[in-house]
Structures are given as C-alpha cells and as structure tokens.
N, C-alpha and C positions, 0 to 999 in steps of 0.2 A: 503493499500500500504506500501511496505517496503523500506528500503533504498538500497544502491547500492550492497550490499552483502547478502540481505534478512534479515537484522537486523532492529532493530528499526530505523526509519529515523532520520537523524541529520541535524543541522543547515547547514552543507556543502551540504547535499543533497537538501535542500530548496534552497540554493543559485544557485545550478547547474540547477534545474528544471526552476527557475525563470530567470536564465541567467544574475545574477548579482555576484558582488564580496560578499565575505563572511561577510565582516564588514557592507556591505550595507544591507544584509539581517537581521543582527542583529540589526542595527538601525531601520529598517522598522518594525520589530515585537516588538520592545520596545516602539514604538511611540515616539522616542526621540525628544525632543524639542531644545536641544542644537545643535544637528547635525541633522536635519531633512532630510528625503528624499522627493522627489516629489510625488504627490498622485498617479500617474500611476505606479511608481516603487512600492510603497507600496502596491497597489491593486495586482500586479503580485506576490510579495513575500507572501502575506497573502493567495492569491488563491493556490500557491504551497504548502504552509504549511498545508492548508485544505486538499488538494488532496492527500498529502503524510501522513496526520495524524500525523504531527510532534508535539511532546511535548518537551519543553525546558528541556535540560539535567542538571537539578539542582544538581544531584549527582556529575557530572563532575565538575561543577562549585564549589561545596562545597569542593571537594578535592584540587582544585587549591587554594582556599581562606583560608581553614582551617575554614570555618563557615558553618552553617547549612543553609538549604534552607527554613529558617523560618524567619518572621518578628516579632518582638515583638511591641505590640501596649499597651500603659498605659492610661488607662481610669480612670477619677477622680470619676465617680459615675454612674453606669450603670442604676440606677432608674431614672436619668435624662432624660425626653423624647427626648432631642436632640441628645443623645449618639447613639441610634440604627441606624439611618441613617447615621451618620458619620462613624460607624465602617462597615455598610454594603457597603458603597461606597468605603472605603479603601480595604475591603476584596474582593470586586468583581475584582478590578484591580490587586491585589496581586495573586489572584487565577489564573487569565488569564495568568500571567507571571510565574506561576509553584510554587509560594511560599505559604508555610502554615502559617497561621496568628495565633499568641499566644496572646490572650487578657489576661490583668491582671487589675482588678478594685482595685484602691487604696483607695476609700472610702474618699478621699480629706484628707487624712492622710499622711503627709510627711515621717513619719517613715514606715508606710506600703509601700509607694512609693519605699523608698530606698531598702527594702526587696524584693518587686516584681521585681525591676529592677536588683538587684543582681542575682536573680534567672534566669531572661531572659538571661543575659549575660553569666551565667554559661553554659547555653545551646547553647553558641556561635551563637546567632542569627545573621543574615546577616545585620540587621539595626533595628533602633527603630523609631516608630512613638509616639510622646508625645501629649496627648490631656490634660495633666495635669499641663502644665507650668503656674507658677506664674510669674508675671511681673518682680520680681527681683530674679528669680531663676537661679543659676549659672549651674545647671545640664546640659542643652543642650550644652552649651559652652565647659563644661568638657568632655562631651561624645565626641564632635567633636574633640576636641584636642587629645583625646585618640585613635582616629582612627576609631571610630564607626559611621557609617553614621546616621544622626538623621535629621528628619523633624518634625516640630511643626504643630499640626492640631487643627484648630479652635482657638488656642491661640498663643501668642508669647512672647518674652521676650524683655524688654526695651534694647536698645542700643546694639543690637548684629546682626550679619550678619547670623546667623543660619536661614535656610530657613524655611518658613512657608506657610500654605495654610489658609488663613483667610477670613473675611468678611469686607467690608468697611462699618463700623458701622455708620459713619458720613452721609452717603447716607441714610440708613435706618430711622435714627432720623430725618434728614430733611424732608423725605417724610412724616413721621407721623406728625410733627409739622406744616408743610404746609397745610396738610389736615385738622388739627384742626383749624388752623388759618383761612383757607378758610371757615370754618363753623361759624366764628365769635367769636371764644374763644380768650381770652386774658390773663386770669389767668389759666395757665397750670402748673401743677406740674409734676415732674419726681420722680419716685420711683425706684431706681437703684439696681442692683445686685452687689455683692462685687467688690471693687475697686482693689483687688489684682489680679484679672484676666484682661487680656488686653482688653476683649470685654466690661467688665462692666466698666472699666476706660475710654475708648474711647466714650462710650454712655454717660456717665456722663459729659465729657468735652464737647462732641459735643452738648448736649441739651443746656448747657449755652451759649456756642458760637453762635449757631444758633438763639436762643431767643434773644440775643443782637443784632445779625446781622439783625433780623427782626424788631428791635426797640421796643422790649417788655420787660417788668420788670422781673427780676428773684428774687423774695424775697428769702430770706435766707432759711426760713422754707419750700420753695416749692421744694427744691432739696435734696432729701434724698437718701442716700446710705446705704443699709442693708449689714449685714455680711452673710445673707442667701439669698435664692431665692425661698422660698416656698410661698404657699398661705397664711400662717400665717404671713409671713414677710409683704406681701402686704397689709393684712387686717388691722394689727396694724398700719402700717405707714399712711395709708389713713385715719383711724379712728382719729388720732391725728390731721391731716389737717381739717378734717370735723368739729372738735371742735373749729376751729379758727374762729374769728369774720368775717374774709373774706376768706372763703374756696374756693378752685379752682372750675372752671367749667368744667375742662377737665384734665385727667390724663394719661400721658405716663408711662407706667410700663416697668422695666427693662427686663421682660419676661413674658410669658403667665400665668404662675403659679401665679405670683404676681399679675396680672391683674384679675384672678379669685378670689384672695382673696380681691381685690378692690370691687368686686361684693358684697362679703359677708358684708364689712364695709358699702356700700352704702344702703343695705337692712336694716342693724342693726340701721342706722341712720334715717330710714323711708323716704329714698329718692329713686328715681328710675334712672336706667341707660337705655337709654341716656337722659331721660327727664330732670333729674336735673344735671347729671354729665355724660360726655362721657369718655369712656375709650379706650385706645389703649395698645395692648400687643405687644410682641416681640418673634418671633421665628416661629409662626404659627405651634404649635405642633398639633399633632392628635386630632380631635374632637372638636376643637375650633369653628368650624363651627355648632356644635350641641348644645352648651350651650345656654341659654337664658339671654340675647339677644346673638346672634352670635358675635364672637368677631372680631372687626377690629384689624389687627395684621400686624406686619412687618414680611414678609415670608423670612427665611434665607435658602438658598440652601445647607442644611448640608450634603446631600448625594454627591453633587458635590464637596464640600469642602473635604470630605473624599477620594473621587476619585483623586483629584488634589494632595492632600498630598501624597497619595501612588505612584502616577505617578512621582512626584519629586524624590521620593526615588528609584523607579525602575530605573529611568534614570541613576542616580549615580552608581547603582549597575551594571547596564548592560553595560554602556559606560566607566565606570571607571573614569568619569569627577567629579571634585569637586563640590558640591552642592553651588551654588553661587547666586541663585535668589529666590524670593518669589512670591506668587501670592495672589491676593485679588479679591474675587468674590462680585456681587452686589445684595444686597436684594431687595425686592419688597414689597411695601404696598398692603395689601388685605383688601378692604374696605367692612365691613359687617354692622350689625345693632347696635353695641355698641357706634357708635358715630352719633351725630345729631347737627343741628344748635343750638347755644347757645340760651337759653330761656330768652327773655327779663324780666326784674324785675324792675318795677318803683321804688321800695324802695331803689335800689342801686344808688350810685352815677355815672351815665352814663357819666359825664363830665370827668371822669378820663380814658375814653377809655375802660371801662368794662362794661358788660352786662351780666346779669344773674348769 
C-alpha cells in the first residue's frame, strides 16, 4: 500500500489511518517509556503501519539532525561469549527502528577504543552504545556533554547520571550463595573478574557483604580478584586455594570461563566436582549445560540487556527527550550438577561450623 499520493507511506499517513495525532503515532512506534501511549492506541498505530508498509524515514531524520541513520556500538572483546547476545539484542531493536548498527571491537585497549570512537563519530552516527566502560572512565560523560546521545550497555561508570542498562549483580550473587549455604557449605571462596568493570566490582563487593550478612567468615585469601577472566585465571586462582591448609568446599566464580578453569584445578589436585568441591559459575554462557559436570551458574539476560540499552537510546533519538534514567535487569540461578551437599569429613573441626 502507498501513501496519499502514491508514494512511500509516511508517518503522517500512519497517523491518518490510525486516527491519531502525528506525535502520538511517533511515540507509539518508538515504544516510548517517557511518554507512553495506551496499549489500544499503540495497537491501532502498529496495525496501520503494517497495513501501509511504513518504514521510518531515516533519511529525512538525518537531513534534519545532520547525523546519519546509524548507531555506533563499542564492544570490548567480541570473543567474550557474553557479547553476541548483547549485540544481537541491541541490533534487533535498532533495526526495527530503521537504524544501521556499526560495531567496533576495541580488544579492551583504551588506545584502540579512542580510535574506533573517533571513526564512528567521523561518520556522524546518531548515537553511541558503550559496552566498554570502565568504572573511572570519563568518556561517557564527555560524549554526553558534547551533545552525542550515549547509553552504557552491561557496564556503567561510578558517580554519573549517564544512562545504562545493566544487571543487579547483588541479586545473582545472593542467589548463588544462598544455594551453596543451603547445601551446607560454609567455607566458600570467590574468584572474581577484574574490578575495573562495574559488574566485577559489584559482584566482588556483594560476595563479601552477603557472606557477612549470613553470619559466615570471609578469610582474606578466599576472595580473589583477577585482572583477566579466562579459564587459566580461574585454574590458577583455585589451585592456590587448594594448596591451603583449609581449602574451600565451594567456589563462586566471577564468570563461567573461570568456573571451567576451576574444574581443571580440581582434577589436577586429584579431587572431584561436586564430590569434594562445588562450583558455581556466572553468566550461563552457551554449552555450560554440556560440560561434565553440567555447570550450576547465574543466568544473566544479556539479550534483554542489549534490547533495553538500544531502547533507551531510541527513545531519546525519537522523542528528543534527554536521557535521564537507567534500567537494571534481574539474573536467575540455574542449578545443575556442579553443586552438591557438603561432604562430612570427621578429620575436620566441625565445632567451627565447617564440615567437609
């Protein structure tokens, strides 16, 4: 179907067919959270758009704003298993609103990040989604101050109002610890990912806070923060703990890769998982249900995080409103075979509340 004069249908045509004001049609199609329309009106507008075959006029928008119909997305490391669902979620929303997505991998290198960002800005992208933010990074604030709409995805910066779509890490850590405590574990170690990321820092702090809140000791050596997040990082960290006179009976790893590294350390020590040591991962990356034993892990909804980050940016670009809020999604523990009740060990001093 064509517009009023046989041309490509416009937003004005959609508003006319739906019987609503032009601005109402725009908000309905953008899924605006700051100025939402009621569900009946949104359904009418979307039905009219579908019948007309309406496609957002990004070229006209570009001419008005002097920016392209593209969004730049900076990724820290595309080989990280959590990145594909993040970028798929973001791209799905952006494509639905007529934006082209330009991805740039920085390989966790600040110099490369600056170059990639400069390239994206030279192409006059309409906005930026950052998955590379470090806790002390000034870049998001500087971009916002210069007039470039920015949203942080999966990470955020300390003490800033720049909007972000992240996960409530304390909920995930609490679910994992309560599961282990319910199985009788008291000597629980945490092997964390880098503290310069907001997620790594929040998990690290949450572990110590929740353990103390549950009345459990937190020996200094039981809380480890690595500068990397690979299998090797997890293996070396747990190997050191297993050599201790009083090793942990359970481990919460900062991500699934480190958890798999824990498996290697446990095997090398002649122990078994979960017979001797229970292991919980974090993220629920693909195939964690296929390893032996299948990994108990905290499932993070990265696809939805990507979608929400893109939605925040689209709202600002469509409505012209300032970005002024953030969203936090909730993770969920997935219990599999890598955790089990603590094994009693008569040789241990059970009077200290420890067993196994």
